[in-house]
LUMRO-791756 format. One record per residue (C-alpha): x, y, z. Coordinates in steps of 0.25 Angstrom, whole numbers, padded with zeros to 4 digits, always signed. Layout:
<atoms>
XYZ...
</atoms>
This chain:
<atoms>
+0119+0886-0149+0121+0871-0145+0120+0861-0156+0106+0856-0151+0100+0870-0152+0106+0871-0167+0100+0858-0170+0086+0862-0165+0087+0875-0172+0090+0868-0185+0079+0858-0184+0069+0869-0181+0074+0877-0194+0072+0864-0202+0058+0862-0197+0054+0877-0200+0060+0876-0213+0052+0863-0216+0039+0869-0212+0041+0881-0220+0045+0873-0232+0032+0865-0230+0023+0877-0229+0029+0883-0241+0028+0871-0249+0014+0869-0245+0010+0882-0250+0015+0879-0264+0008+0865-0264+0003+0861-0277-0011+0864-0281-0013+0850-0287-0023+0843-0278-0037+0836-0279-0050+0841-0273-0050+0828-0266-0038+0832-0258-0045+0844-0252-0057+0846-0243-0064+0859-0240-0064+0863-0225-0078+0865-0219-0084+0868-0207-0093+0857-0201-0099+0852-0188-0089+0842-0183-0094+0832-0173-0082+0825-0165-0085+0810-0164-0078+0800-0156-0079+0786-0162-0080+0774-0152-0083+0759-0152-0090+0751-0141-0101+0741-0138-0115+0741-0134-0119+0737-0119-0131+0737-0111-0132+0746-0099-0142+0736-0092-0141+0721-0095-0143+0707-0088-0131+0697-0087-0135+0683-0088-0125+0673-0081-0125+0658-0077-0135+0654-0066-0131+0657-0051-0129+0642-0046-0122+0639-0033-0108+0632-0034-0109+0634-0050-0099+0644-0055-0097+0639-0070-0107+0635-0081-0106+0630-0095-0115+0637-0105-0123+0627-0113-0133+0636-0121-0134+0651-0124-0144+0660-0130-0140+0667-0143-0135+0682-0141-0144+0693-0145-0157+0685-0143-0168+0692-0136-0173+0685-0124-0184+0687-0114-0184+0684-0099-0183+0669-0097-0177+0666-0110-0166+0656-0111-0152+0662-0111-0141+0651-0108-0140+0637-0102-0128+0631-0094-0123+0617-0093-0130+0609-0082-0122+0596-0082-0115+0600-0069-0127+0604-0061-0135+0592-0067-0124+0583-0060-0125+0591-0047-0140+0589-0048-0139+0574-0050-0130+0573-0038-0139+0581-0029-0151+0572-0033-0143+0560-0030-0139+0566-0016-0154+0570-0014-0159+0556-0017-0148+0550-0008-0152+0558+0004-0167+0555+0001-0163+0540+0002-0155+0542+0014-0167+0549+0021-0177+0539+0017-0168+0528+0022-0164+0535+0035-0179+0537+0038-0182+0523+0035-0171+0518+0044-0175+0528+0055-0189+0524+0055-0185+0509+0057-0175+0513+0068-0186+0521+0075-0196+0510+0074-0187+0500+0080-0183+0510+0091-0198+0512+0094-0200+0497+0094-0189+0495+0104-0194+0507+0113-0208+0501+0113-0202+0487+0117-0194+0494+0128-0206+0501+0133-0214+0488+0133-0203+0481+0141-0202+0492+0151-0217+0492+0153-0217+0477+0155-0206+0478+0166-0213+0489+0173-0226+0480+0174-0217+0469+0178-0211+0477+0189-0224+0482+0194-0229+0468+0195-0217+0462+0202-0217+0472+0214-0224+0463+0224-0222+0449+0217-0208+0447+0215-0195+0449+0222-0187+0462+0223-0176+0456+0214-0186+0454+0203-0192+0467+0204-0178+0474+0204-0175+0466+0191-0188+0471+0185-0185+0485+0189-0171+0485+0183-0177+0479+0170-0188+0490+0170-0178+0501+0172-0169+0495+0160-0182+0495+0151-0185+0509+0155-0171+0514+0151-0172+0506+0138-0185+0513+0135-0179+0527+0138-0167+0523+0129-0175+0518+0118-0184+0531+0119-0171+0540+0118-0166+0532+0107-0179+0533+0099-0179+0548+0101-0165+0549+0097-0167+0540+0084-0179+0548+0080-0171+0561+0081-0159+0555+0074-0168+0550+0063-0175+0564+0062-0162+0571+0061-0156+0561+0051-0169+0563+0042-0168+0578+0044-0153+0578+0039-0157+0569+0027-0169+0578+0024-0160+0590+0024-0150+0584+0015-0162+0580+0006-0166+0595+0006-0152+0599+0003-0151+0590-0009-0165+0594-0014-0161+0609-0013-0148+0606-0021-0156+0599-0031-0166+0610-0032-0155+0620-0033-0148+0612-0044-0161+0611-0052-0163+0626-0051-0149+0628-0055-0151+0619-0067-0163+0628-0072-0154+0640-0070-0143+0634-0080-0153+0639-0090-0152+0654-0090-0164+0662-0095-0165+0677-0098-0167+0686-0085-0172+0697-0094-0177+0700-0108-0166+0705-0118-0156+0702-0128-0145+0691-0125-0131+0697-0126-0119+0688-0123-0109+0693-0112-0095+0694-0117-0082+0693-0108-0070+0701-0108-0066+0694-0121-0079+0698-0128-0083+0683-0128-0097+0678-0124-0100+0665-0118-0103+0653-0127-0110+0639-0125-0100+0630-0118-0093+0641-0110-0092+0641-0095-0099+0652-0088-0095+0657-0074-0106+0661-0065-0103+0676-0066-0102+0676-0081-0113+0683-0088-0116+0676-0101-0128+0684-0107-0132+0699-0105-0146+0703-0108-0145+0718-0110-0156+0729-0108-0155+0734-0123-0161+0748-0119-0148+0750-0111-0138+0748-0122-0127+0758-0123-0114+0759-0130-0100+0757-0123-0089+0763-0132-0074+0765-0130-0068+0778-0132-0054+0780-0135-0045+0787-0125-0043+0799-0134-0058+0801-0136-0062+0798-0122-0061+0813-0117-0071+0817-0128-0083+0808-0124-0093+0814-0115-0106+0809-0109-0118+0814-0118-0111+0814-0131-0119+0809-0143-0114+0796-0150-0118+0788-0162-0117+0773-0161-0116+0762-0172-0117+0747-0168-0110+0737-0177-0122+0727-0175-0133+0738-0179-0127+0742-0192-0133+0754-0198-0138+0760-0185-0133+0771-0176-0137+0774-0162-0136+0787-0155-0131+0789-0141-0124+0797-0130-0112+0795-0121-0117+0792-0107-0104+0788-0100-0089+0789-0103-0079+0781-0096-0067+0787-0088-0058+0776-0088-0049+0773-0100-0046+0758-0103-0040+0749-0114-0050+0747-0125-0047+0732-0126-0035+0722-0124-0031+0725-0139-0034+0740-0139-0024+0747-0130-0031+0761-0132-0038+0767-0120-0053+0769-0121-0065+0773-0112-0079+0768-0112-0091+0777-0115-0105+0773-0115-0116+0778-0125-0131+0778-0122-0138+0773-0135-0150+0782-0139-0158+0774-0148-0173+0768-0148-0170+0755-0155-0158+0748-0150-0163+0733-0153-0150+0731-0161-0141+0734-0150-0135+0724-0141-0124+0725-0130-0110+0721-0135-0112+0727-0149-0101+0735-0155-0103+0749-0158-0097+0762-0164-0100+0775-0157-0097+0790-0162-0098+0799-0150-0099+0814-0153-0089+0821-0144-0090+0835-0150-0096+0843-0161-0089+0855-0168-0099+0864-0176-0094+0872-0189-0079+0868-0188-0068+0866-0198-0066+0851-0199-0055+0844-0208-0049+0830-0209-0037+0827-0200-0031+0821-0213-0030+0835-0219-0021+0840-0207-0006+0838-0207+0002+0840-0193+0015+0847-0194+0023+0850-0182+0011+0849-0173+0002+0858-0181-0009+0855-0191-0009+0859-0206-0019+0857-0217-0017+0860-0232-0027+0871-0237-0030+0873-0251-0027+0887-0256-0034+0890-0269-0027+0903-0272-0014+0896-0273-0019+0883-0277-0011+0876-0266-0012+0870-0252-0006+0877-0240-0004+0872-0226-0012+0878-0215-0011+0876-0200-0024+0872-0193-0029+0870-0179-0036+0858-0176-0048+0855-0166-0054+0842-0163-0055+0830-0172-0062+0817-0173-0050+0809-0179-0053+0812-0193-0057+0827-0194-0053+0839-0186-0059+0853-0182-0050+0864-0187-0050+0876-0177-0042+0885-0186-0034+0886-0199-0045+0882-0209-0058+0888-0214-0070+0882-0220-0069+0879-0235-0054+0879-0236-0049+0867-0243-0038+0858-0237-0031+0846-0242-0036+0832-0236-0022+0827-0234-0011+0837-0233+0001+0835-0243+0015+0842-0242
</atoms>
């Protein structure tokens, strides 16, 4: 044989000899023990429970954000209702700083007043100009009429030269009347157009003022529905406070429908395959001490994710519908513990995991033998376990006694 084969054979012989010595030694173990060291094996109904933690959330809720105001993207929070307060529709929720919009309103009012003054001045100036233009036109018409009368009376009394001079003067007067009529028509239209532009500007600033007045009213936010006030948390589990800047899409308050509250729990990766829809659960909420709530698993996530930035283990989300008539103490965001029953094994042998010793991949317990007043090692086959106790499929019978913590 090669050296490596001789070495492997020697190690195997040593291991077998060690196990044989250990088994022989265990059969002759001392009978000096206390009743506290042993437990009687019993058959019991063994419910398999998965322990989880999570928070409460509302399936239906209304998020309350800053007002929707044109060209406004950031608001400063000035007042905020206390969390947990029961509100009715129309009750005060929060108020934002109006100093910026007040300054804008002041500027728009000044612009409106300036346009009003310009329109009044323009109208007054136009009235004077039109009045003067009409007087000039009337004077030109009078002069034309005089020249036409003069020309009519000169036909048979004066020389042709004088008649021709009068005709030239009349034609000039007629052109002047036509010119003044056109000018008056132009000035009237121009004046009307200028006034229309000023009135349009006036309506524009009036609309801006009305919008800003409505916006100022919306800076005080009131409850759209009745319910309980819950502060919305960000990714860092922090809520908005008075003095914080709030962007237009940020939800500050949540008003949940308390009848739709459910539990969202995080299941460790090793237990995720055990959770099924329809399994019963028992929920205890930290804030409602002394009370437990029944429920059923209604949804199980299929994607594993990191529990949190400081918890590297993988988890999946599961949702439990709470089955209780009185849930007035429950609020979204409350921490909870849940026990989900993932299996039930009736009339099986159950022992603590602490009573088992693994040797070379096999499981052993120390069984008390009253005939020899000693313990002997016995191999067992384990079934499912809940992390503290395990089902024994073979190797032990009911009423046998085993050592709680094996000793060599």
